[in-house]
C-alpha positions in Angstrom: 82.2 86.7 83.9 84.4 88.4 81.3 87.9 86.8 81.6 89.5 90.2 81.5 87.8 91.1 84.8 89.7 90.0 87.9 87.4 91.6 90.5 83.6 92.2 90.2 81.6 93.6 93.1 77.8 93.5 92.9 75.4 95.4 95.2 77.8 95.4 98.1 76.4 96.7 101.3 77.6 97.2 104.9 75.3 98.5 107.5 76.1 99.3 111.1 73.6 99.9 113.9 74.0 103.2 115.8 72.1 104.0 119.0 70.7 107.6 119.2 68.3 109.6 121.2 68.0 110.1 125.0 68.5 107.4 127.6 64.8 106.8 128.0 63.9 107.2 124.3 66.9 105.5 122.7 66.5 104.1 119.2 68.6 102.2 116.8 69.5 103.9 113.5 71.0 102.2 110.4 74.4 103.6 109.3 75.1 102.8 105.7 78.9 102.5 105.5 78.7 101.0 102.0 75.5 101.1 100.1 74.9 99.0 97.0 78.4 99.5 95.5 79.0 98.0 92.0 82.4 98.0 90.4 84.8 96.0 88.2 88.6 95.9 88.0 90.3 94.5 85.0 93.5 92.4 85.1 96.5 94.7 85.4 94.4 97.8 86.1 94.6 100.2 89.0 91.2 101.5 90.1 91.3 104.4 92.5 88.6 104.8 95.1 88.5 108.4 96.4 86.4 110.3 98.8 86.3 112.1 102.2 86.9 110.3 105.4 83.9 108.1 106.3 82.7 107.8 102.7 83.1 104.0 102.8 86.2 103.5 100.7 88.3 101.6 103.3 85.2 99.5 104.4 84.8 98.5 100.8 88.4 97.4 100.6 88.2 95.5 103.8 85.2 93.6 102.6 86.8 92.8 99.3 89.9 91.5 101.3 87.6 89.4 103.6 88.7 91.3 106.6 85.1 92.4 107.2 81.9 90.6 106.4 79.4 92.3 104.2 75.8 92.8 105.1 74.8 91.7 101.6 76.1 91.6 98.0 78.6 89.6 96.0 82.4 89.8 95.6 83.6 87.8 92.7 87.4 87.3 92.4 88.6 85.5 89.3 85.1 84.0 88.8 84.6 82.8 92.4 82.1 84.4 94.8 84.2 85.0 97.9 81.1 85.7 100.0 80.0 82.1 99.7 83.3 80.5 100.8 83.9 79.0 104.1 86.8 80.4 106.2 89.0 77.4 105.3 88.3 78.1 101.6 88.8 81.8 101.9 92.3 81.1 103.4 93.4 79.7 100.0 92.6 83.0 98.3 94.7 85.1 100.8 97.8 84.1 98.9 96.4 85.7 95.7 95.0 88.8 97.5 97.1 91.1 99.8 96.6 94.4 101.4 98.9 97.3 102.1 97.7 99.3 105.2 97.8 103.0 105.9 100.1 103.1 108.9 103.5 101.5 108.6 104.1 102.1 112.3 101.2 99.9 113.4 101.3 97.1 110.8 104.8 95.8 111.6 105.4 93.9 114.9 108.0 96.0 116.8 109.4 92.9 118.5 110.2 91.0 115.3 113.1 91.3 113.0 112.3 92.2 109.4 113.4 88.6 108.4 110.8 87.1 110.7 108.1 89.6 109.7 108.5 88.7 106.0 108.8 85.0 106.8 105.3 84.9 108.4 103.3 84.8 105.1 105.7 82.2 103.7 105.3 80.0 106.8 101.5 80.3 106.6 101.2 79.4 102.9 104.4 77.7 101.8 105.6 76.1 105.1 107.0 73.1 103.2 109.8 75.1 101.6 113.3 74.6 103.0 114.5 77.4 105.3 117.2 78.5 102.8 114.5 79.0 100.1 112.4 81.0 102.5 115.3 83.3 103.3 115.9 83.6 99.5 112.3 84.7 99.0 112.7 87.3 101.8 115.9 88.6 100.3 114.3 88.9 96.8 111.3 90.7 98.2 113.4 93.2 100.0 115.5 93.9 96.9 112.3 94.2 94.9 111.2 97.1 97.1 114.6 98.8 96.5 116.2 98.3 99.9 119.7 97.2 99.0 121.6 95.3 100.0 118.9 93.1 101.6 121.4 91.7 104.1 121.6 95.2 105.7 117.9 95.1 106.6 116.8 91.5 107.4 118.2 91.6 111.0 116.9 95.1 111.8 113.7 95.8 113.8 111.0 98.2 112.6 112.1 101.0 115.0 115.4 101.0 113.3 113.8 102.0 109.9 112.4 105.3 108.7 108.7 105.6 107.9 109.4 105.2 104.2 111.5 102.1 104.7 108.8 100.6 107.0 106.2 101.1 104.3 108.5 99.4 101.8 108.8 96.4 104.1 105.0 96.4 104.4 104.8 96.3 100.6 107.4 93.5 100.5 105.2 91.5 102.8 102.3 92.1 100.5 104.1 90.9 97.4 106.3 88.1 98.8 103.7 85.4 97.8 103.4 86.9 94.3 99.7 87.8 94.5 97.6 88.9 91.6 95.6 91.5 93.5 96.6 94.2 96.0 94.4 96.6 97.9 96.5 99.7 99.0 94.7 101.7 101.7 96.1 105.3 101.7 99.7 103.8 101.5 101.4 107.3 101.6 99.2 109.4 103.8 101.2 108.7 107.0 104.5 109.4 105.3 106.7 112.5 104.9 106.0 114.3 101.7 109.6 113.8 100.6 109.2 110.0 100.4 105.7 109.7 99.0 106.6 109.9 95.4 109.1 107.1 95.8 106.4 104.8 97.3 104.0 105.6 94.5 106.6 105.0 91.8 107.5 101.7 93.5 103.9 100.5 93.3 103.7 101.5 89.6 106.9 99.6 89.0 105.7 96.5 90.8 102.4 96.6 88.8 104.5 96.6 85.6 106.9 93.9 86.7 104.4 91.5 88.4 101.3 92.2 86.4 99.5 93.3 89.5 95.9 94.5 89.7 95.2 97.1 92.3 92.5 98.8 94.3 94.1 102.1 95.4 92.3 103.9 98.3 93.0 107.6 98.7 91.4 110.9 99.7 93.9 112.8 97.5 92.7 113.3 93.9 96.1 114.5 92.8 97.6 111.1 93.9 94.8 109.2 92.3 95.4 111.1 89.0 99.0 110.0 89.1 98.4 106.4 90.0 95.1 105.2 88.6 93.8 104.1 85.3 90.2 104.7 86.4 88.7 106.5 89.4 85.5 105.7 91.5 84.3 108.7 93.6 82.5 107.6 96.7 80.2 109.7 98.9 78.3 108.4 101.9 78.7 104.8 101.0 77.8 105.1 97.3 79.8 105.5 94.1 78.6 108.8 92.7 80.9 108.9 89.6 83.3 106.4 88.0 85.3 106.4 84.8 88.8 106.8 83.2 91.0 109.1 85.3 91.5 111.7 82.5 87.7 112.0 81.9 86.9 112.3 85.6 89.4 115.1 86.1 88.8 117.0 82.8 85.1 116.6 82.7 83.7 115.9 86.3 80.0 115.4 86.1 78.9 115.1 89.7 79.0 118.2 91.9 80.9 116.4 94.6 83.6 115.4 92.0 83.7 119.0 90.8 84.3 120.2 94.3 87.2 117.7 94.8 88.8 118.7 91.5 88.5 122.4 92.3 90.5 122.3 95.5 93.5 120.4 94.1 96.2 123.0 93.0 98.0 120.4 91.0 95.0 120.1 88.7 94.5 123.8 88.1 95.4 123.5 84.5 92.3 121.3 84.1 89.8 123.5 86.0 90.5 127.0 84.7 87.3 128.9 83.7 85.1 126.5 85.5 82.6 127.0 88.3 84.5 126.1 91.5 82.3 124.6 94.1 82.9 125.0 97.8 80.9 122.6 99.9 79.1 123.5 103.1 78.0 121.1 105.9 79.2 117.7 106.8 78.5 114.1 105.9 75.5 112.7 107.7 75.8 108.9 107.8 72.5 108.5 109.6 70.4 110.3 107.0 67.2 109.0 105.6 67.7 106.6 102.7 65.2 108.6 100.6 66.7 110.9 98.0 70.2 111.7 96.8 72.9 111.2 99.5 74.5 114.5 98.5 71.3 116.6 98.6 72.1 118.4 101.8 75.3 119.9 100.5 74.6 120.2 96.8 74.3 123.8 95.4 72.4 122.5 92.4 69.7 120.4 94.0 66.2 120.2 92.7 63.0 118.8 94.1 63.6 115.3 92.6 66.9 115.1 94.5 65.0 115.0 97.8 62.8 112.1 96.8 64.6 109.8 94.4 68.0 108.2 94.6 69.8 108.8 91.3 71.1 105.7 89.4 74.5 105.6 87.7 74.0 106.7 84.1 76.5 106.9 81.2 77.9 110.3 80.4 80.0 108.8 77.6 81.9 105.6 77.1 83.0 104.1 80.4 82.1 107.3 82.3 79.1 107.0 84.7 77.6 109.5 87.1 74.8 109.3 89.7 73.2 112.7 89.6 69.8 114.0 88.5 71.3 117.3 87.3 74.5 116.0 85.6 73.3 117.1 82.1 73.0 120.8 83.3 76.3 120.6 85.1 78.1 119.2 82.1 76.9 122.2 80.0 78.3 124.6 82.6 81.8 122.9 82.6 82.1 122.7 78.8 
């Protein structure tokens, strides 16, 4: 694998079984939460994964972080296929890979002091360190997430902190072992609008100072445009478009991406004089595998869209789209 690539995902799939039908004629239906996802993240890069609720973005992140087992596929981290490791071997990689969860109110134990919460990963992976050095690591992590002086926070409990402060502590817990990779799952969606920018800027600052590589999960294209070097757009378990952030926003090639861009007011300077798509219907996770996953909601569908799943094709350098009609759509947006 190219040494510049830290994470490489090949044909990743996660299938759940859902029961449907009446009591007497109940049948099992496959639900494709993640369906043959392929992506790469370079060292020091932030890749955003964006899409509606239920598109598979969080499931993808949880499989990458080994919090959920894949149905099939490969997850290569720094040249090692994590899917083939035993649990004891996977444990060694948890120091290098950390996750920031969506809800800062649920991820911190309310009965523990901040000192003890941040001491947990150290005790798990560096338990041989003297206590004084562990406390020093905790203090440095708290100061790194800009809660100063650290001594004012280490003896507090989570309920004594604001939502933004709690999320900063969650970030401190993620970086305290100095990982090389972080998956951030909607880290600002549960926070007040007034503190979101501070959290985003903190993550960007930590990326610069620590050389972090990130997978940034969000449903907000405006946030992704601010945070990410590249964006992967997911729909119904599949990546339908992926490329550099600027190219995705200025020249969206998939109708779903076009619809996402069109509804973001912050991006209006990019979408003037374009066709603005409004999507009808809802995502059907139990649909037949045959055909494009977006066909039931697409205003540009053709007969081929009902029968053949489109492959990711190059629009230009580094910009890929999965759409039978993307050439026609590109002409309309230019």
